[in-house]
N, C-alpha and C positions, 0 to 999 in steps of 0.2 A: 633740798627735800628729801632726793635719796637716802642721803647719809643722816638725816634725822628718823627715817622709819628703819634704818637699820639698826640705829641705836636703841628705838623704842621696842623693837624686835628683839635686841640682845637683853635689854634691861628687864623684859617681860620674863625669859627664862632665869635671871638672875633673882627677881623677885619672887617667882613660883618656887625656887629651889630654897631660897632664905624663910619663906613661908613654912615651908613642910620640913625643914631640918632643925635641929636644935643647934648642931654647929654648923657652921659657913667659912668658907676659904675665900679670903678676899687678899687682893694684892697690898704689898706695903705702902706702895704710894697711894692706893684708895684710901687705907684707914689713916693715913697723915691727914690727907684732905679732909676726910670727915672730920678729925677730931679739932681741925682749926674751923671748920664750918660750925659744929656744935658749941665750941667754944664761943664763935661769935653770935650765934643766935642766942645764947645763954645770957651775953653781956648786954644784949639789947632788949631782951625779954620778947623774942620772937619766935622762940621754940613752942610755947605755948599757944600763941595765935597760930603756928602752923599745925599743931595737933587737931585743935579745933576746926581748921578748914579741911583736914584731911578726914576727920572722924565724919562730918558732915555730907562726904563725897558721897554718891550714889552708886560707885561702882569701884571694884578692884582696879580697874584700867583707870579711872579718872584718878584713882591716888596715885597709881604710877606717874600719870602725867604732871600731877601737881608737885611730885617729889623731883621728877627732872628739871621743872622749870624753876623750883628753889637752887637746888644743884646749880643749873646753868646760869644762872643769874650771880651766883657765889663767884664761880671761877672766872666770870667775865670780868667781875668788878675787880677780883684779887689777881687777874693777870695771868691764870692758869689755862689759857687757851689750847697750850701744846698739850695739855694732860688731860681734853677732852674724852679721851678714850675711857677713862676711868669714873666718869660720871655716872653710868649707871650702877657701878658699886657704890659710889658714895651715897648716891641716893635710895639703894635698897637699904643703907645702914642707918640711914635717918628715918626711913619709912617706919621701921621694925625695932627702932630704938626702945620703945616701950612696951615691945611684944614679950620681952623676955628671951630674946635672942642676944646672948650675952657671949657665947662661946663661939669666939671667932678666931681663926687661924690665919696668921698672915703671912704670905709668902712672897718671893719677888715674881713679879709676872715677864720679865725679861732674863734670858739666860742666853750663853755661848755654848754650843754643844761642837765639841772637839772631837779629833780623830775619823772624820767621815771621809769617804773616798767616793767619787762620782764626778760627774762634768755637768750638773745641774746649776743654773745662773745664781741660785740662793747659796751655794757652798763657794767658799771662798779659802783657797788654803786649807782644805780639811775642816775648816770651821762653819758652822751655821748659826746666824744671829736669830734665835726665836723670841717673839713677843706672843704672849698668850691672848693679848687682845685683838692682835692684827690677824692671827690664826683663826680666832672666834668668829671674826668680822668675814674672813675669807670663806669658812666654812657655812655662816650662815648666807653668804651671797650664793655661796654653791647650792645650797639646798633649797632657798626660796626664789632664786631667780635663773639661775644656769640650768638646774634640772628640769623645773617646770617649761623654761624654754627648749630646751632640748626636746622633752618629752611632747610639746607642741609641733617642733619641727618635724619630729618622726612621725606624729600621725598626719600632717599635713604631707609629708612625703608619701606616705603610705597610700592614701586616698588620692595623691595625683598618678603615683605608679598604677594603680587600680584604673583609674580612668584613661590612662593612655594605654596599657594592657587592653582593656576592652576597646580603645578605638582602634589599636593598632591589629586588634585578635592575634595577639603572640600566641595564645594557647592552641590555635589552627596551625601553627607553625613547628609545634614539638612533635618528632618523628614518633608515631605509635605502631608497634609491632603487633599484628594480627594475632589474635589467641590461638590460631590453628596454623600459624608459621611453623613449617620444620626445617629445620637446619640440616639437610640430608647430608648424603656423602657426596654427591656432586656438586654440592655447593662449598663443602668444606675442601674438597681435593682438586677442584677444578675453577669454579666461579670467584671463590674468593681470591685464591693466588693471583689470577688474572685481573681481577678489579682492583685488588691490592695494591699492585705494581703502577697502575695507571694513577689512584688516588694517592700514592705515597710522591709521584712527580708533580702533582698538582698543588697538594697539600705540604709536601715536605716532610721527611722523615726526621728522626731523631738520632744521637749518637754520632760515633765516629764517620758514617756513611751517610749523613745530612744532605739532602739535595738541596742545591743550589739553582739550578736548572729548571725550575717551576715553569711548566706549560703544559698543554694538550687539554685533551676534552674525552670524556668516556661517553661512546655511543653505543646503545642497546638495540639492535634491532632483533625482533622476533615477532611471531603470531600474537594474538592476544591472549590472555590467560597463561603465559609462562612467569609470571610473577617478578617482572621488572620493576615495577614500582614497590613491592612487598620486599623485594631483595635490597633494593637501595635504601627503603625507610629502615629496615633493619640496621645496614650498614651504618646509616647516619646517627640511629640510636645508639650504637657501640662505640662511635666515635665521639659521641657528644656534639653533634653539630644539628645548628636549625636546619630543618629539612623546607627548603622553600619549593613548594611545587607550584609549575606554572601550567595552566591545563590548556594544551593546545587546541582542541576545539571549541574552547571558549574564545580563542585570540581569532581562528580562521583564517581563511586565504585573503581578507582583505586588509588585514593588519601588516603594516609594512614597516612602521616606526615605532620607537620605544617610549614616544611620549604619551602619557595617559589621556592628555586632553585630544589628542589624534584620534581614539577609539570613536567609533560610531555607534556603541550600546555599551552598557554599563556592564556586562558580564566580562566583556574585553577591556575595558577600562581599570576594573578590578585586579585583573591579573597582570596589566602592565605595572600597576601600584606596586605590587607584589613584587616584581622583579626589579624595579627599581629601590624598595624597600631592602632588598637582599644586597644589593650593589653597594648601597648606604651603610648597612651593618658591615660588610666588608670581611669581617673574621669570623671563624666559625660556623661557616654557612656552607651547605649542600645546595646549589640552585639546580633544580631538577625539573627540566622542560618535556613534559608528557605527550605523546602521540604528535610527534612533530610532522606526522605525515598530512596534518590538517593545517599545518603552518606554510605562510608563503615564502618560498625561499630568500626573497629580498629580505624578509625579517630576520631569517637564520643567519643570513651574512652578517648581521652586527655583532654576533658572537667570534667572528674570525680572530679579531685582533686580542680577545681574551683568552683565545686557545693558543697562540703563540708566545713567543719569548717576552713581549711588551706587558701581558697581563693587564691590558688596559681596555675600558668599554665605555661608550657615550651613554648617559643617562640624563634624564630629568626627574628631579625629585623636589615635589611642592612647586613645581611651575619653575625652576631654576634648573636649567642645563647645567651638567657638571661632566666631568672627565673621570673617572673612578681608575685609580691605578692599585692593582690587586696584588703586585708583586710582592713576594715575600707573605703572604696572609693565608691563613688557612680558608682558603676559597676555593671550592670545585665546582665544575661544570658537568652534569650528565644530563644526557637527551636520549630519551626512547622513543621508538616509534615501530611501526608495523610495515611489511611489505606492501600492501595495498592500502590506498586511501579510500576514503569512503563512497567515492565514485568508481571505484574499480580500476584506476591507474594506478603505475606502478610508483613507489615512492622516490622521491628526489632529493637530494641533499647537495649543497653548493660543494662543488670539487675543494675548493680551497678550505672549507671546514672541513671536509671528509679525510683532507690529507693530515688534518692536525688533530684528528680522533684517534682513538684506538676503539675499532668496532669488534662487538662479540653479538652473536645469535644465540640468544640462551634456548630456542627453540630446536638449535641443530646439533649435531654430535661433533665433539670437539676431540680429534685424534683418535687415540686409543681408550676413549672413554665411553664407548658404548655401553659397556655393562652397566655404569655408574648412571647414565642416564637413563636405561630402561627401568634400573632400579629406582630412581627418583621418581617415576610416575607412581609406582607404589606406594613408596615412602610418603608422599604427598595426600595420597589418598586413605591413609591409614584414619584418618578423624572424619572422614565422610561415611565410613561404614562401621553401625554400631559391633558387629562381630569382630570386625578387625582392629577397632580401637581396643575393644576387651583384651586381646592378646597382648597388644603393644602395652598395655596398661600393666599386665601382668610381670611379663619380662621381656624388654624391647629387644633384647638381642635375640630372642627366639623366632621374632618375625623373619629376620634372616636366614637362620636354621631353616624354618619351614617353607621359605620361598625354594630354596634350595633342594629340599625334599620334592615340592611340587614340580620343578623342573627337571629332576634327576627321576621323578617317577616311582620313587622309594623311599622309604623310612629307614631302610637299614644305613647303618655306617654316620648316622648323625645322633649327636646327643643334645638333649635340651636341658636348659637349666631350671625354669620354672615348673612348678608343680601343675602338670597337666594330666586329665584322665587320657586313655587311649581314644575313648569315643569325641573327646574334644580335639584331639589331634587329628583325627580323620575328618572331622567336620571343617577344622581351618584349613587342611590340605586342601579339602574339596571346593572351599571358597577359593583360595589362594589359585588354584588350578582355573577357575573361572575368570579371575581378575588379572592372570597371567594372559588368557586368551583375549579378553578385552583388550589389555595394555597392547599387544601385538596389532591388534587392528586399529588402535590410537595412532601408534608408531609409523603404520602404514599411510596413514592419512596425512599425518604430521611431515613425513618423507615427500608426499607426492603434493603437500602444500608447498614444502618450500623450494621444492624443485621448479613446481609453476610457477610461484613468485621470480625465481631468478631467470625466466626466460623473456626474451623479447618478443612482443607480438607478431613482428614479422616472420618469427621461425617456429610459430605454433603449429603444430598438427591436429590440435582438438581445443576445445574450450577451456580457459583458465579453471583450475580446481581449486575453490575456493572454502570448501569444509575444513574444518580445523581439527588437529590432533593436540590439543594443549593440556597441560595440568587440569584446566578448568573442566575441560569436556571428560577427562580420565574421572575426576571427582564426583561429576553428575552420573557418570555409567556406574562407578562404584559404589556408589550411595544405594543402587536399586538390585545389587547383584545378590543372591543368596545362595547357599549352598545345596538347597535341594533343585535349582533348575537344572533342567537339561538342556543338550543342546542345541534345541530348536528355540527354547525359550530365551535364551541366551542370545542367540544371534538375532529373534525379534527384538530385545531389548536394545541391541546395537543400531538395528535397522530404524527403529522407533525414535532414538535419540539423534540419528544423523538426518532422519525425515524432518523432524523439529527445526532443527538446526538449519535445514536448505530453504525453509519458510521466509526466512528474511532476504535471499539471493534474489526473489523476484522471479524474471524471466530466464534466469540462470539455472534455477532448482533443478529443473528436468535432467540438463545434461550433469551435473554435479552427483546426483543421485545414482543415476546410468552408469558413471564413473565408479563410483562408491561400490554399487553391485559387481561391478566388472572386477574389481581391486579384492573383493571379499571372494568370490569365485560362486555368486549366488545368482548372477544374471541368466536370465531364460533366455530361449532362443529368439522370441518376438522383441525382446527387450536388446538382444544384443544386435538384431535387425537395426531396430530403431537406435542404438546409439551409433552405428556404423554410418547410417543416414546423416544423422548429426555433425559426425566428424567431417564427412566427406562435402557436407553443404558448408561448413565451417572454413574447411580448406580453401575450395573455390571461392569464397566470399573474401577470404584474406587475400587471396592475390588480386582481387579486384579492387580491393580496398585503396590500394596505391594511387590507382589511376581517377579517383574521383567518382561520384555517382553520375556526375552529369556529362562525363567524357564519352565522345561517340565511339572511342576505338574499345573503351571499357563494356560498351553496350555490345558491339560486334564480338569481342573476345567472350563475354557470356554466352552468345547465341551460338558462337562454335563451339565451345565447351559442351552447350548443352545439346548438340546436334552430333558431336563426337560420342557422347555419352549413350544417346538413342542408337547410333551405329553398333556400339558395344553389345547393347543388349539384343540388337538384330542378329549379330553375329552369333552370340551364346545360342538363342533360340534356333538359328539354321543348324548350329553345331549338333544340337540336341536332335534335330530332326533327321539329320544324315545318321547319326548312330543307330535311331531306330529303323 
């Protein structure tokens, strides 16, 4: 049936060509067969009957079918079955014999082309046997069967890919760099070299120095708001990696397994599905586990084997347990956390995992990079202040020059590249002076936060300090700074910002704000007395904490300490009386 359809289709084009043109090129074999058929029809006076039947046909297609049937019967009767490919040409000649189409050009339809070079199977000893009818049949099959089939396959594949893409939410895993991301000097000169060395070891580098000992993990620890996620998403974007972010708070402390079915809520289940999907992908993936201080240490231990030389990890994908071997693949693991958990306890990570990690604190000053760290706080705040953003848009390099002017307290000896009026320069420097003062406060807060996070509770002499000096804090402050502010207004702005930030600390808010006032040098005598009392009480409670609340010895020691304190007060009172 397929061969008949192909012959009919080929005949259709031949008939159309002969119908529209006075000159028709046919093969010699077809012309010979036609002459025999025509002589046979005339000898039995059948041609007249054929014309009558054809003339009464309702359509052109019916005429074609009649001609093909007459020719097929003739070829079968005369034993020309091996020449059936010439049937459409013979039928065309027979159909249009009386239409005045006498200008026929006969050519051979088979030829041998020589002098060819190639390794195609159709070429033998530099020769190609060419058959016009075989070629047209292949061309017809290609255009009417293979091309439509391929187009249907491509359409079906596209629909399937779109369905799977939506089901797997692949668009969520594409790294998207924030429009406000600032690749500052600290990132260029400090962070990227540090991170790059670790990623080169995990992913492997190319060239003569290609790494084969792929292992390790990158651990970023810093207070919130220092751009850990933003930085790694930028790096993933530049490296062309799928950014698979696992949300630690969504997992929580109860999750200890990587099996999605073990999760007790849908949010954790979805995060575990993403984790196993990343392992299943295997190549060109950055697995980023964020806020790991919210995760159970037993869950984090699952990553120990992937951080050593074996580069293997157990997973469960679509309900089937699997062991993923990621050795030699472009797969890297990055974890990020904060020094404090949501409950106020210090962050803990399994020792075996920490030993396999390169750990960096993005909120700390690294080596001799203090100037770059200070500068980065201003660079990241450029887009937050309209006037500062205007300066950067004119000539970004002038921002650095004006920062130096503001720090030096003079405009002499500095050259600007942009076209700025004197009044504009004075306005910019006035603004930068206030931003620099704000930055210094933020840096002090940041330093105190880092130092406090590093202390063990047993050695504390005052309550832990939890106010933060992050890039996020700097951006919030800078967005409200104006050149016309005086010192009191700027101090009020800073105080208001940190008072608002302290509201989330609940019962620790008072102690943190008193510490901030002491740090800023604006604490009053009354506030100083209150702060000293809080510290004294904290030290006393800290000493008794190890003995337990119901311990009789602890209660006795507490009473003795209170009695000793009263004796000290009496001593001071008597000393004052004797002086008088």
